[in-house]
N, C-alpha and C positions, 0 to 999 in steps of 0.2 A: 504494500500500500504506500509506503514511503517513497518508492520509486516514482509513482504517479504524482505524488504531491510535489516532488522536486521538479519533475517534467512540467507540471502545470505552472509552478513558480517561474521557471526559466522562460516558458512561453509567454507568460504574463509580462515579465520584465522586458523581453524582446519586443513585444507588441507595444508596450508603453514607450519604449525608446524610439520605435519607428514612428509612432504618433507624434512624439515631441519633435523629432527631426522634420517631419512633414509640416508641422505648424511653423517652424522657424525657417523653412526654405524660402528662397526668393519667390515672388509671384511667378506663375507658370512660365512666362517667357522673358522676363527682364534680363536674365543672364544670357539667354540666346540672342536677344535684341542687342545687348551690349557687345557681344562677340561679333555679331554681324556688322554693327556700326564701326567697331574698331578695325576689323578686316577691310571693309570698304574704304574707310578713311585713309588707311595706310596704302592701299593699292591705288587709290586715285590721287594721292598727294603728289605735289611737285617733287621730283627727285632730289632737289636741294634739301628738303626736309629730312632725307634719309642719309645724308652724308656724314656718317659716323667717322669720327677721327679724321676727317678730311678726305675720305675715299671718294673719288670721282666715279660716278655711275654712268653707264652707257645711256645716252638720251634716247627717247622714243622707243624704248623697249617696255614690254609688259612687266609690271611688278606684281608678283604673286606672293601673298602673305598668309601665314598661319599665325593665330593669336591665342592667347590664354588670358582671360580676365581674372585678376587676383581679387579685385574688389572695387568699390566705388564710393563716392561721397556725394551727398549725405547717404549713409549706409541704411537709413530707414525708409527711403523712398520706394515707391512701388511702380512708378511710371518712368519710362525712358526720358521724357521731357523734363523731369525733375532732377536728373543726374547731372552734377556739375563737373565731376572729375572721375576718370576711369584709370585705374592702375593695372598694368598687365605686362605681358611678355609678347614680343613679336619676333618672328623669323620670316624674312622676306628674301626671295630669290629673283634676280633679274633674268627674265625668260628671253634669252637671245635665241634666234632660230637654230634649231637642231643642236643646241648646246646642252649636254646632260647636266642634271642637277649637281652631280659631284664636282663639276668644274665651274659652275655658275657663280657669279658674284652674289654674295649673300650678306645680309645685314640682320643682326639679331641682338636682342637684349631687352632689359626692362624699358617700358615706355609709359608715358602719361598722356592721356588725351584730355584736353580741356574742352568741355562740351558747351561752354558759353558762347563760342563763336561758330560761324558756319562758313567753311568747314571747321571741324574741331581743330584746336591747336595740338601740335605734336611736340612733346619734349622727350628726348632720348637720354637715358642715363649714360654719361660718359665720364671717364677719368680726365683729369687735366694734368698739366705739369706739376701743379701744387697739391692736387687732391686725388687720392687713390679711388678706384672704382667703388669699392665697398663703402667708403666714407661718403661719396657722392650719392650712392643709392640710399644710404641712411638719412642724408639731408633731404632728399626729394620724396621718398616714400614713407608713409606712416608705418610704424613698427610692425604690425602684423603682415602687411603686404611686403615690406622689405625682407622679412624672414622668408616668405614664400619665394620672392624673387631670387634669393640666394640658393634655393634648393630645388625649385620646380620650373620647368620650361613647358614645352608643348606636350599634350597628351599623345599617346600612340595613335589614337583615332584622328586627331587634328594633324599630326605629322603625315599620316597616310593620305589624308585629303589634300594637304598642301602638295605633296609629291605628285599626286594625280593631276591636280590643277596646273602645276608647273609643267609637267610633261605635255599636257594638252596645249598650253600657251606657247611652248617651245617647238611644237610640231613634232613631237617624238612619239 
């Protein structure tokens, strides 16, 4: 009989945890909307906004990006229109005709989108002569998102999607 009581207690605890997680999740598509907006913004941006550390990019080539949203501010909003700042990671490849992903020009790293302008402003975290990358990251990102940015990049699904979209854009 005790076996069943323990099983019931475990099931009850798991169910309660699942309900608590469901209640605290973002509204159904805000995360998806932010991901889509971040990707579109980066892919449509003037290449000059992507010039990390002075890297010159080939002009008039398709920019194909994968993104991961770490969070946004204010954190309690439920509508895309109310989001002011998005913190995330981006990896973009310049899709030159018939150039494989492995040798493509790529830009990657933590990024901030300022949603108050149209198109949104893009701030890429970069080191400088006087400031190390990790210090710049901690200056620009709130603590929980800075921690994520130091340990997490694209999900496997997002990377697979990025590679497929890159290959299509490069004509491979």
